[in-house]
C-alpha positions in Angstrom: -28.0 -72.1 16.4 -28.0 -71.4 20.1 -24.5 -71.7 21.7 -25.1 -72.3 25.4 -22.4 -71.0 27.7 -20.4 -73.7 29.4 -18.2 -72.2 32.0 -16.1 -74.3 34.4 -15.9 -72.8 37.8 -13.3 -75.2 38.8 -11.1 -74.5 35.7 -11.3 -70.8 35.9 -10.7 -70.7 39.7 -7.6 -72.8 39.3 -6.4 -70.6 36.4 -6.6 -67.4 38.4 -5.1 -69.1 41.4 -2.2 -70.3 39.3 -1.6 -66.7 38.2 -1.8 -65.5 41.7 0.9 -68.0 42.8 3.2 -67.4 39.8 2.8 -63.5 39.9 5.0 -61.3 42.0 3.6 -60.7 45.5 2.9 -57.1 44.5 0.8 -57.9 41.5 -1.9 -60.4 42.3 -3.1 -61.8 39.0 -4.4 -60.2 35.8 -6.0 -57.0 37.3 -8.6 -56.6 34.6 -9.9 -60.2 35.0 -9.3 -61.8 38.4 -11.3 -59.4 40.6 -14.8 -58.1 40.0 -15.4 -54.4 40.1 -17.9 -53.0 42.5 -20.8 -51.5 40.4 -23.5 -51.4 43.1 -26.9 -52.0 41.6 -25.9 -50.9 38.1 -26.9 -53.3 35.2 -24.3 -55.5 33.5 -24.1 -58.9 31.9 -25.6 -61.7 33.9 -23.0 -63.2 36.1 -22.4 -65.0 39.4 -19.3 -65.5 41.5 -17.2 -63.4 43.7 -13.5 -62.4 43.9 -11.3 -64.5 41.6 -13.9 -67.4 41.6 -15.0 -66.7 38.0 -18.3 -68.3 37.1 -20.7 -67.2 34.4 -24.3 -68.2 34.0 -24.3 -71.5 32.3 -27.6 -70.8 30.5 -26.3 -67.6 28.9 -26.4 -67.7 25.1 -23.1 -66.3 23.9 -24.5 -65.8 20.5 -26.0 -62.6 21.9 -22.8 -61.4 23.6 -22.0 -58.5 21.3 -25.6 -57.4 21.2 -26.1 -57.5 25.0 -22.7 -55.8 25.6 -23.3 -53.0 23.3 -26.7 -52.3 24.7 -25.2 -51.9 28.1 -22.3 -49.7 26.9 -24.6 -47.5 24.8 -26.7 -46.8 27.9 -24.1 -44.2 28.9 -22.8 -46.3 31.8 -20.1 -45.0 34.2 -16.6 -46.0 33.2 -16.3 -48.6 36.1 -19.6 -50.2 35.0 -18.1 -50.5 31.5 -15.0 -52.1 33.0 -17.0 -54.7 34.8 -19.2 -55.3 31.7 -16.2 -55.8 29.5 -14.6 -58.1 32.1 -17.6 -60.3 32.1 -17.8 -60.2 28.3 -14.2 -61.3 28.1 -14.9 -64.3 30.3 -17.8 -65.3 28.1 -15.8 -64.6 25.0 -13.2 -67.1 26.2 -15.7 -69.9 25.5 -16.9 -68.7 22.1 -14.3 -67.5 19.5 -17.0 -66.3 17.1 -18.6 -64.2 19.9 -15.2 -62.9 20.8 -14.4 -61.7 17.3 -17.9 -60.3 16.8 -17.7 -58.2 19.9 -14.3 -56.9 19.1 -15.3 -56.0 15.5 -18.4 -54.1 16.6 -16.6 -52.2 19.3 -13.9 -51.3 16.7 -16.5 -50.0 14.4 -17.9 -47.7 17.1 -14.4 -46.4 17.9 -13.7 -45.7 14.3 -16.6 -43.3 13.9 -14.5 -40.3 14.9 -11.9 -38.8 17.3 -14.0 -36.4 19.3 -15.2 -35.9 22.8 -18.5 -37.6 22.1 -16.6 -40.7 20.8 -14.2 -40.9 23.8 -16.1 -43.7 25.5 -16.3 -45.8 22.3 -12.5 -45.4 22.0 -12.2 -46.4 25.7 -14.4 -49.4 25.3 -12.5 -50.8 22.4 -9.1 -50.2 24.0 -10.1 -51.7 27.3 -11.6 -54.8 25.6 -8.4 -55.3 23.7 -6.3 -55.1 26.9 -8.8 -57.4 28.8 -8.7 -60.0 26.0 -4.9 -59.8 26.2 -4.9 -60.7 29.9 -7.2 -63.7 29.4 -7.5 -65.1 26.0 -4.6 -67.3 24.7 -2.5 -65.9 21.9 -3.9 -68.3 19.4 -7.5 -67.5 20.4 -7.2 -63.7 20.8 -8.7 -61.8 17.8 -7.1 -58.6 19.3 -3.5 -60.0 19.3 -1.1 -57.3 18.1 -3.4 -54.4 18.8 -2.3 -51.8 21.4 -5.4 -51.2 23.4 -3.7 -48.8 25.8 -3.2 -46.4 22.9 -6.9 -46.1 22.5 -7.5 -45.6 26.2 -4.9 -42.8 26.2 -6.6 -41.2 23.2 -10.0 -41.5 25.1 -8.4 -39.8 28.1 -7.1 -36.9 26.0 -10.5 -36.3 24.5 -12.4 -36.9 27.8 -10.4 -34.6 29.9 -10.5 -35.1 33.7 -12.0 -38.5 34.3 -10.7 -40.3 37.4 -12.5 -43.5 36.7 -10.8 -43.7 33.3 -7.5 -42.9 35.0 -8.2 -45.9 37.2 -8.6 -48.1 34.2 -5.4 -46.9 32.7 -3.6 -47.4 36.0 -4.8 -51.1 36.1 -3.7 -51.6 32.5 -0.2 -50.2 33.0 0.3 -52.0 36.3 0.3 -55.2 34.3 2.4 -54.2 31.3 3.9 -50.8 32.0 5.3 -48.2 31.5 5.8 -47.7 35.2 6.0 -43.9 35.0 2.6 -43.7 33.2 1.2 -46.2 35.7 2.1 -43.9 38.6 0.6 -40.8 37.0 -2.7 -42.6 36.2 -2.8 -44.0 39.7 -2.2 -40.6 41.4 -5.0 -39.0 39.3 -7.4 -41.8 40.1 -6.7 -41.6 43.8 -7.1 -37.8 43.8 -10.4 -38.1 42.0 -11.7 -40.7 44.4 -12.1 -38.0 47.1 -15.3 -36.8 45.3 -16.3 -40.1 43.6 -17.9 -42.7 45.9 -18.0 -45.5 43.3 -14.3 -45.0 42.5 -13.4 -44.8 46.2 -15.1 -48.1 47.0 -13.2 -49.8 44.2 -9.9 -48.4 45.2 -10.3 -49.5 48.8 -10.2 -53.3 48.0 -7.0 -55.1 49.1 -6.7 -56.6 45.6 -6.8 -53.2 43.9 -4.5 -51.6 46.6 -1.8 -54.3 45.8 -2.1 -53.7 42.1 -2.0 -49.9 42.3 1.1 -50.1 44.4 2.8 -52.7 42.3 4.8 -50.1 40.3 4.9 -47.3 42.7 
């Protein structure tokens, strides 16, 4: 049966605004959720809205969320495009618990296929989704509750080697939940890599990201 996506722009805007008001001035809301990543013309899940005004496509059928997300991730997308795709997927998953669980399960299966360099992105995708779920889905509605997504991201980094975009993702994760020392290390590596990565440089230049990256510096 088709499950049409019903996303309330008013509700989500107010939700992120509340987080912005209650958060410290240095950390402006859940960094994996409340600001879209600049992916240029790259393909991602269908979506509308800018900044923290979160609005999905009301006609999007969340029954296909896992299928659509995996198709995009399996297309060897850059890490920042994966981050934005998983951000959008999490916002859709917040409206459909079955879709949220299915996506998590399928990404976990990909990540469990082996700890090797070829599997680094699968480990990253699963860990990043876990952390994104944790910043948006309520505890009672989060199928990833109790899982340490950051540990999967760190494993992906160890296998991947030098990857400034992945360091950027790790810096955003640790800006929200620590540890501060690891946040600083990830942030420094991301900023150093941005000198030769135009996509990363554009994302690091936003006021929102600047405030997040400096939150634990």
